[in-house]
N, C-alpha and C positions, 0 to 999 in steps of 0.2 A: 259523827259519830259509826261506830261500825254497824251495819245493817246484817240481823238470821237472815237466815231459812230452816225454822225446824220441820224436819223430813220424818217419814215414817214413825205418824202419831197413831199410834193402838187404842189411850185411853184418855180419861178425863184429866186426870192426875198433870201426864204431859200436856196436854193442851191446856189447860188450866195455865200453868207455874208460865211456857215459853206464853201464852197470853197475855199476863199482866209482866212478865221484864219487856214487854214492847219489838217483841220481833215482828219480822214486815210482812216474811210469809209463813205459810204454817202447812205442809201438805199430811197426806195420813192415806197409807194402804187398805186399801179395799180389796176385798176375795178371801181365795184362800190361807195367805200367809196374813191378813191381815183382820179386820174387821167387816163387819157386815154395816148393809148401808145404812140401815135403821139403827146401827149405835153408831157412824158418821155422824146422821142429823141430829142427832141426843147432843150429842158433845157440841158439833158445831153453835147451836141454839146455846150453849153456855159461853161461847166465846167472842171477843169484840176487837175489831182492830187491825190485825192480818188478813193480809189477801189466805181464801184458800184454794188450794189445790189437792187432786185428789193424786195419787199412785196404785196403780195395776190396770186391769182392765175392766173399766166399767163399763154401763150403759147411762150415756150421757142425759138423756131423759130420764129415769129413774131419778137421778137426782136433781135433776134444775127442778121439778114438780114442784118443789120446797118452796115456800112464799119466802125460810129466812136464806135459801140459797141463794134466789132468784136476787132479794136484797142486798148482796154480799159482792165485794169485789171477788167473786169467783173464777177459777184458772179452768178452765176447762181444760180436760186429760190429752193432750195432746202430746207430741214432739214441736209444735209450731212457738207452746206456751212458756214451757221449761224444758227445755234441753241441757243432758246430762251430755259433759263429752271427757273425754278423758286422754290420752297420752298419742295415743291416736290417730285423734282428729285436731288435736290441739297442736300440732306440727303447720298446720293447714290454718292455721290464725285466721278465724273464722270472722271476717271483715263484715260479711253483709248480712249477717244471721239477725231474724225479726223476729227470736221469742224475745217472750216478758222477765224470766228471769234463766238463768244460766247455772247449771251445778256443777264447775272446772274438779277432774282427780286428778290430782299431782302428787308427786313421792317424794318431790324436794324442792328446799325452798330455792334452790340455784334457778330449776326450771324456773318458777314462780317471778324471780328476778329479771330471768332474762329478757320478759315482754312486760315488764311494768310499763311502760313508755305504752304498748297499746293498752292493758287493761285501764288505767288512767286516766283515758280520751274515750272511751267506753258511756254511751249511752244507757247498752244493756246492764243491767246488775249480773256482778258474775260472783259467784261463791265456790270457797275453796272448799272443797266437799275429801278432807283427809282426816286421815287419824296421828296429825301434828300433836307434839305439844302445848299447852296452852299457854307456854313463856314464847312456843316457835308463833305460836297464832299472833299473839298480840305481837309481835315482832314483824310479822309480815305486815298486817295492818296497819302498822305503825306505818311501814315505808309504804304502801302504795294505798294509797288514800280514796278509793275505790273499790273495791275487792267487801266482801262480806265471806261471814263465814256459815259454812252449811252445819247444822248438830241434828244429832239424829234421836227419835225418842228411844228409849227403851223400857224395861219390864218393871211393873213394880214389886218392893216388894211383900208386898203385904195389899191388901186390895185401900186405896184411897192414901198412899204411905210409900214416899218414894223419896234416897237423898239425893238431893242437889248441890251437894257442898261442892263437887268438883266445876259444874257450870255456872255455878256463884260466883266460883274465882272469876272465873273467865269474865265474865259479867260485869263486875266490876272492876275490872282491869281494864275494860273497854268503855268505862263512866256508865253503866247499866244501874240502878237500885235497885 
């Protein structure tokens, strides 16, 4: 089954939805462009399952003081845990990375296909962080079994309400209920 990395989570609606869908990873943008540390802790208390990560410039000690965070598979905010790479690093074929997850920015399916044998033999989970259509994502995850999909949170239409139809189609096509 294809693995998912839900990133840029800003509110409880996204967090609960992605948690219920069984995503493997969930990261929250904390700080000026994201949510407060207080909101982060409030949201994390409501979800179960995914490994938790953070994005942004965060004081680690202030996050790890909470029992809920210490009890979870919490991922510290550092490049050695969740690494984002793009075209410039992709050409260097990062064979010796020790990150816990890699978000891979690519612009074409051909680029992914060129490196399919590399991706299929990795122990580190790679997640495609792209703007491909659902059909393209479904096809590439069927071709390359070890690649996951990074999906982003987005704004609610109104407090507690959001349309998940588009992402529901992707989850359904990849065997999620």
